Structure formats: structure tokens, C-alpha cells
C-alpha positions as CSV (number, residue, x, y, z in Angstrom):
1,M,40.1,13.7,-24.2
2,N,39.1,14.8,-20.6
3,R,36.9,17.5,-22.1
4,F,35.1,14.9,-24.3
5,F,34.2,12.7,-21.3
6,R,33.1,15.7,-19.2
7,S,30.9,17.0,-22.0
8,A,29.4,13.6,-22.8
9,L,29.0,12.5,-19.1
10,F,26.4,15.2,-18.2
11,P,23.8,14.3,-20.9
12,L,24.3,10.6,-20.1
13,V,23.6,11.2,-16.4
14,V,20.5,13.3,-17.3
15,I,19.2,10.5,-19.6
16,V,19.7,7.8,-17.0
17,L,18.0,9.9,-14.4
18,L,15.0,10.6,-16.7
19,V,14.6,6.9,-17.5
20,W,14.7,6.0,-13.8
21,L,12.2,8.6,-12.9
22,A,9.8,7.6,-15.7
23,S,10.1,3.9,-14.7
24,Q,9.3,4.8,-11.1
25,T,6.2,6.9,-11.9
26,L,4.7,5.1,-15.0
27,I,5.3,1.4,-14.3
28,P,3.1,-0.1,-11.5
29,H,5.1,-1.9,-8.9
30,G,2.4,-4.1,-7.4
31,K,2.0,-2.2,-4.1
32,S,-1.8,-2.1,-4.5
33,A,-4.3,-4.1,-2.4
34,A,-4.1,-7.8,-2.0
35,K,-5.1,-9.9,-4.9
36,E,-8.4,-11.7,-4.7
37,T,-8.5,-15.4,-5.3
38,F,-11.2,-17.6,-6.8
39,S,-11.8,-19.2,-3.4
40,D,-12.2,-15.7,-1.9
41,F,-14.9,-15.0,-4.6
42,I,-16.8,-18.2,-3.8
43,T,-16.7,-17.6,-0.1
44,A,-17.9,-14.0,-0.5
45,A,-20.6,-15.1,-2.9
46,K,-21.9,-17.7,-0.4
47,Q,-22.0,-15.1,2.3
48,G,-23.8,-12.6,0.1
49,Q,-21.0,-10.1,-0.1
50,V,-20.8,-10.0,-4.0
51,S,-22.8,-8.0,-6.4
52,N,-22.9,-7.2,-10.2
53,V,-21.0,-10.2,-11.5
54,E,-19.8,-10.4,-15.1
55,F,-18.3,-13.5,-16.7
56,N,-15.8,-13.2,-19.5
57,P,-15.5,-16.6,-21.1
58,S,-12.7,-15.7,-23.5
59,K,-10.4,-14.8,-20.6
60,R,-12.1,-17.3,-18.2
61,S,-12.5,-14.4,-15.7
62,I,-15.1,-13.1,-13.4
63,T,-15.4,-9.4,-12.5
64,Y,-17.5,-8.4,-9.6
65,L,-18.0,-5.8,-6.8
66,N,-17.0,-7.1,-3.4
67,N,-18.3,-6.1,0.0
68,Q,-16.2,-2.8,0.0
69,D,-17.8,-1.8,-3.4
70,K,-14.4,-2.3,-5.1
71,K,-14.1,-4.0,-8.4
72,A,-12.2,-7.3,-8.4
73,T,-11.4,-9.9,-11.0
74,V,-10.7,-13.5,-10.5
75,H,-10.1,-16.4,-13.0
76,Y,-12.1,-19.6,-12.8
77,P,-10.4,-23.0,-13.4
78,A,-12.7,-24.5,-16.0
79,D,-15.9,-23.9,-17.9
80,Q,-17.5,-26.7,-16.0
81,S,-17.4,-24.7,-12.8
82,I,-19.8,-22.0,-14.2
83,P,-23.1,-23.9,-13.3
84,Q,-22.0,-24.3,-9.7
85,I,-21.1,-20.6,-9.6
86,T,-24.4,-19.5,-11.1
87,D,-26.3,-21.7,-8.6
88,I,-24.6,-19.9,-5.8
89,L,-25.3,-16.5,-7.4
90,Q,-29.0,-17.3,-8.0
91,S,-29.5,-18.6,-4.4
92,R,-28.2,-15.1,-3.2
93,N,-30.2,-13.1,-5.8
94,V,-27.0,-11.7,-7.3
95,K,-27.3,-10.1,-10.7
96,Y,-24.9,-11.6,-13.2
97,D,-24.1,-11.3,-16.9
98,S,-21.7,-12.6,-19.5
99,K,-19.6,-11.1,-22.2
100,G,-19.5,-12.8,-25.6
101,T,-16.9,-15.5,-26.4
102,G,-15.5,-13.6,-29.5
């Protein structure tokens, strides 16, 4: 009986160790940069710190380059907010585009 536990324990420990190592390396743990908010996007757009904006209506998201040339994505609250956003972008001569709804 003791021999059975000893022979089965080593592979079990190896499997647990491999699963833990894979989870630590493959699964992101959210230690990246701070998340951008919709109000951060509006403020940056009003200050002219936004470029190359792309709307995605099916996900209700906006992807853009911020002032550090890093890509960021935010979600807008309602489709009715798009005209106000485009007015801000047009006043700052920011290029913007939209993906299809499908």
C-alpha cells in the first residue's frame, strides 16, 4: 500500500506543478496598464490627444490611439452619444471610421 502511494504521488505532484505553471504564464492576471474610461476618451479628444478613432457599433466600442501612441478601447453608453462624439472629433480634425454592424 505504501509503495502505491509513493509511486502515484510523484506523477500527481508533477501534474499539479505543470498546471500551476501553465496558469501563471498563459492566463493574464490584469497587471497591465490602467484601463481607459469613456470619460478619459472624451477629455483626451477635447484636448486633441486622440488620433485614428474607429467605432465598432456591434460591440458599442471605440478603439483609438491615445497621446502615448498606445491603442486603447472604451465602450460608449448609447448609440445616441455618437453624434456628440463625432462633433468633438471633427472639431479637432481627428480621422475616424466605423466598422459594419454585422
